[in-house]
N, C-alpha and C positions, 0 to 999 in steps of 0.2 A: 478574395476576402480582404486583402490589405486595403483595397479601394473603399471598403466599408468602414475603415478605421479600426479594424481588429489587429491587435498586436500579438495575440496568442493563437496557436493552432494545435489540433491533435492530429497526429498521423496514425491511422488505424493499422492494425496488425497485418492486414493483407497487402499493405504497401511497403513492407520491410525491405523488399528487394528493388523497389522503385528508387534507385539511387539518384536519379535526376530530380525527382520530387523532394527527396530528403535534402539534397544540396540546395535547391531553390529555397525551401522553407528555412534552412539554416542561415541563409543570407538575408531573407526578406522579412522574417518575423523576429520578434523580441524573445518569444518563449515558445517552446515546443513540448508537448506531451507526446512522447513517442511510445506507442504500444508495441510490446515485445512478444505478443502471442504468435502462434503458428509460425515460429521461426527457428531455424537452426542456429547453433552457437556461432558458426562461421558467418552467417548472414548478419547476426546482431553485431558482431565485432566490426564488420565492414561498415554497417550503418552508423555505429558509434564513432568510428574514425571520421566519417563525413560530418557528423554532428559536432564533433570537437573542433573541426576546422572552421566551422561557421561562426558567425557573431552572436547567434541566438543562445540564450540559456536553455537548458532542457532537463526534463525528467524522464528517466527510463521507467516505463510502466509495465510491471509484470502482469501477464494476462494469459489465461487459457481460453482460446477462442472456441468455446463450446457453449451452447445455450440451451438449457442451463448447464453449468459445469458441476459435475459431482464433487462433493467436498474432498473425497479421497484422491481426486485428480488435480487438486488445487496447486500442488507443487510449490508451496511457499518457500521451500528451501532455496529455490532459484533466486529469491530476493537477495540472498547473501552473495551469490555470484554477481548479480547486477551491481550490488554495492561495491564489489571489487573493481568494477569497470568505471563507475561514476557515483559521485556522492549523493546526488538527488535521485531517489527511487520512489516509485509509487506502485499502486496495485489497482488494476481494473478488475473488479470482482463480478464474476458472472455466476456465482453460486446462489442458492436460494437462502443462504444463511444470513443472519444479522450479526454474527460474531466473528466470522473469518476475517473481515477487514480489520478488526481490533488486533488479531494475531499478526496480520501484516504490519501494522504499526509497531508492534513489539519487535518485529524483524527489521525495522528501519524505514518502512514506507512513510513518507511525509505527505503523499497525495493519495486520495482514494477516489475512484470512479465507481459509481454504482447506479444501475438503471432504476428509474423511478416511474411509477404509473399512478394514475388516479383511479384506474379500474382494470383489474387483471383480466377481465373478460373482453376487453377491447381487441380488435384484430391486430395482427402483427406478432412476430415472435418475441419481441422484447417485453410486451405487456405480461406474458405468462410467467416470466422469471424475474421481473422487476419487483421492487419493494413498493408497497403502498405507504401511505402517510405514517401510520402507526409503526409499521415495520422499520421504516427509514428512521424514525425518531429513536426507536430502540437501538438500531445500529449506531447512530450518532452517540447515544448515551454510552454504549459499550466501548466505543472508540475513546470517548472522553475518560471513562473509567480506566482504560488501559494506559492512556497517557499519564494520568495521575499516579497510577501504580508503578510506572516506570521512572518516576522522578528519583534521581540519585541523591540520597541523603547521607552519603559517606559510608565509612566502614565501621564506625563506632555505633553503640546503641543510641537510640533516639531519646529525646527528652520524655516522650510519652511512655517510655519503658522504665523511667526512674523509680516508680513505685515497686516494680518487680525487683530491680537491682537493690534498692534500699531496704526493702521489707522482707524479701524472700530469699535472697542470695545467702548461701551458707547456713540455711535453716537446719539442714540435716547433716550431721557429722557422721563419719564412718562408724562410730559406735552405735548409731541408730540401726545399722544393718546387721549387727551381730546377733 
């Protein structure tokens, strides 16, 4: 692929233990999206060590390699562990949901992978669980809403709360409860 001028590559979950491939990609590509599905903790730690030794930047992509993945098996808590290993984390979402990716963003994911289809009735396993155009748009809007809601505005009240502070604070004195 490098001969085609590509500088980024995704290493799929089933290649987590292919250490020669991981080492090659870590040296030959500028950026790697490394899928962490179907992997043991020890396997991911070993792969992570190889990725760190390479020259490529990379994102550890949390994934449950089940198609489709039931929401209750999404294991988004694993994102926190991945974040303890590496700053750049992402989520490869195989659920049927349009909102789980937004929760992954709230957990620190900065990259989202989601399968897309133009027709769910097309052959192949991916088309049945992929999102169509309207679903994909809804997912993107939900992610954008989550990102906006996560903006840190500090610890003090916001200017949009001034009316409440100025006009309602202290309205009822203890004597009002007697």
